[in-house]
DOVEX-154128 format. One record per residue (C-alpha): residue in one letter; x, y, z. Coordinates in steps of 0.2 Angstrom, whole numbers, padded with zeros to 4 digits, always signed. Layout:
BEGIN
aXYZ ...
***
This chain:
BEGIN
m-0184-0109+0295 p-0188-0091+0290 k-0177-0082+0278 r-0165-0074+0277 s-0164-0055+0276 l-0157-0049+0259 v-0146-0034+0263 s-0138-0023+0250 v-0122-0013+0252 v-0120+0002+0240 e-0101+0008+0240 d-0086+0013+0229 d-0073+0012+0238 q-0067-0007+0236 f-0059-0005+0253 f-0074-0003+0263 r-0087-0013+0254 e-0078-0031+0253 p-0077-0032+0273 m-0095-0024+0275 r-0099-0038+0266 r-0089-0050+0272 l-0099-0043+0292 m-0115-0042+0282 r-0113-0061+0279 s-0105-0067+0300 l-0118-0060+0306 g-0133-0074+0297 y-0136-0060+0281 q-0141-0065+0264 v-0132-0051+0256 e-0127-0043+0239 a-0112-0028+0235 f-0111-0016+0223 a-0099-0001+0217 s-0115+0011+0212 a-0130+0017+0214 a-0133+0015+0195 d-0127-0006+0200 f-0140-0007+0215 l-0153+0002+0202 a-0151-0011+0190 f-0151-0023+0200 p-0168-0035+0195 r-0176-0038+0212 p-0173-0022+0222 g-0191-0027+0230 e-0180-0042+0240 t-0169-0029+0246 a-0174-0028+0267 c-0160-0017+0272 l-0151-0005+0260 i-0130+0002+0267 a-0127+0017+0255 d-0112+0026+0255 v-0115+0044+0258 n-0101+0054+0244 m-0104+0042+0227 p-0099+0051+0210 m-0118+0049+0200 m-0129+0045+0211 t-0125+0051+0230 g-0130+0039+0246 v-0144+0051+0248 e-0148+0057+0231 l-0153+0036+0230 h-0164+0036+0248 r-0172+0048+0237 h-0176+0040+0220 l-0181+0023+0226 i-0193+0032+0239 d-0200+0044+0226 s-0201+0026+0214 g-0211+0020+0228 h-0198+0006+0232 a-0192+0014+0251 i-0180+0000+0257 p-0178+0005+0277 t-0156+0012+0272 i-0141+0013+0285 l-0129+0030+0277 v-0112+0029+0277 t-0099+0042+0276 a-0079+0044+0279 y-0086+0064+0281 a-0094+0074+0294 e-0107+0084+0289 n-0124+0089+0299 d-0133+0099+0288 v-0133+0083+0275 e-0136+0071+0291 s-0148+0080+0296 r-0157+0083+0281 a-0154+0064+0278 l-0161+0057+0296 k-0178+0068+0288 d-0181+0060+0277 g-0186+0044+0282 v-0165+0036+0282 t-0163+0024+0299 c-0147+0026+0304 y-0134+0041+0298 l-0117+0032+0303 r-0096+0040+0301 k-0080+0030+0296 p-0075+0019+0305 v-0090+0011+0311 d-0095+0002+0325 e-0100-0014+0321 k-0112-0015+0338 h-0121+0001+0331 l-0119-0004+0316 e-0129-0020+0320 r-0143-0011+0330 c-0146+0000+0316 l-0150-0016+0307 l-0160-0025+0321 a-0169-0006+0321 a-0171-0006+0300 l-0179-0025+0298 q-0192-0022+0312 r-0194-0006+0302 r-0195-0014+0288 e-0209-0030+0293 g-0220-0016+0302 p-0226-0016+0320 g-0234-0032+0325 d-0228-0044+0309 
***
């Protein structure tokens, strides 16, 4: 039986973070949830994360900044960004920077599932 993929959720809002954690578990993923980008960066095994779901607007380090930091430090993790705010310029830059999906809250679960599959395929690479 293949090992279940680890999805890491980085969200400062507990009322979004906890339901997202439960949803990921219900879809069969291992999940780790973090209240901030700093908490995720302190995680001892970031390389095990197959997909990162991060809020765009968080204090100290945004989801966009976290994605860029991971790329710059050699830990490019397929990333799905979520936001409660429609910021087309931020979305455009994030997608150009390689983010798998940019979703608006409330997140449509079926769309999120499609994004997860795309992120996991990206992680595995073609033909793996």
